[in-house]
Steps between C-alpha positions, in 0.01 A plus 500: 500500500738200576319460841161483327621238251654298773192531716276381204737199428477409877119509491488274192753258647323493836154449348631223282676326792207525739224409249355154502508310180281199427535214266143446399331841515568868429654618819297822486192289566626385853492755763795488745528647847577862419204523255269314738579755783419780262175336408394450867585861584266605221231235562533360851199273451721308256745379748584150595400412854549190718178309506534387863515862621157561356338154560675367811300175513578387151702191472820468305682217347752679275626206296776668309664590841554135543606210282145353485411639163549397136864629473601320816697814583452781752420795264390766762725617799186558716168330549306817444210593271464843333249646261385842375287680760160476309562118457550462866194701607286274249665193649401628858142520393518130374657383829211675691237342288657155542522544871128493532515139347772405740753512223826687435758543234859358471727677273769310304638795292426862435745769365787330316806691370526490117848346524344200683261450210799465280649242726164292507491509128857391447443219756164396338413653165136379492293823460184302577608523859795734512471875383691589172764764598438655157176626648556473879260394751218661693705393803767740380245784500390424867163419363474107524446284806546125531291366779278222640243463788535393855253403772550772766406276792757222411746697289499219250492536117168436329506220237582648164542331166877505515783631707646846427709530190389168364572460120186296459186521292315475829641837600279665240244750647211309343616135483183299546611137586554559867348386843197730573673633821805625307273671246288658775810630670657631174172687429484651845848657444423615142166652591643681802804643295283596205263696718777725595667577162733193442485261200627133511722395205399200296786273583542553871224484756721691752608784290283825500565829307392824628265694262686824383839333515575677169550823686798369684848442348719203526736534793838354584560609862618281794280423796744691718457822286126467553543498883 
């Protein structure tokens, strides 16, 4: 009997010690590594995958793996991009369509651990451009992609209304007072993404959420754990 009591106490203490606790959200709403692995075992199609492995030709400019971002800090340990498998397969279809126009995608950000969203908010608590950690981000679900367009022949970025992560009114997905070329390029990107199940958000021309993101929980697992 003493053994069973001691074992029960050990399990309670162990679970308390290993559980992640969050400042802004009920911790039960954020999935850690152990729960994620269980989810993937039951639903393999829900797994996070490295985008480059499925779309080798896609360009990457992972800003949060550098200091060239609004925080001026290196937030990611690796310049890699991950997303849920259905998201990546849809993104591959977008890339294939654009290739026929001599264009390609450049990714700035994809899956983002929830703990990084908290750091973003505490650096810049402007929820017009930074996700509210009380709700989390579609990036935390592996269901959002930040991206732009490149010319496949030259490798150069196409002209867009603003740079990535601009906190400007011009960054809005339908901002009208822009040069015609920038509007045209923005619409090419929007149309290509929308044709394959993505929706642009109102405040950022580069940010697209995958339809059906609600099915996927918030995650807080490291890039190394995905690998």
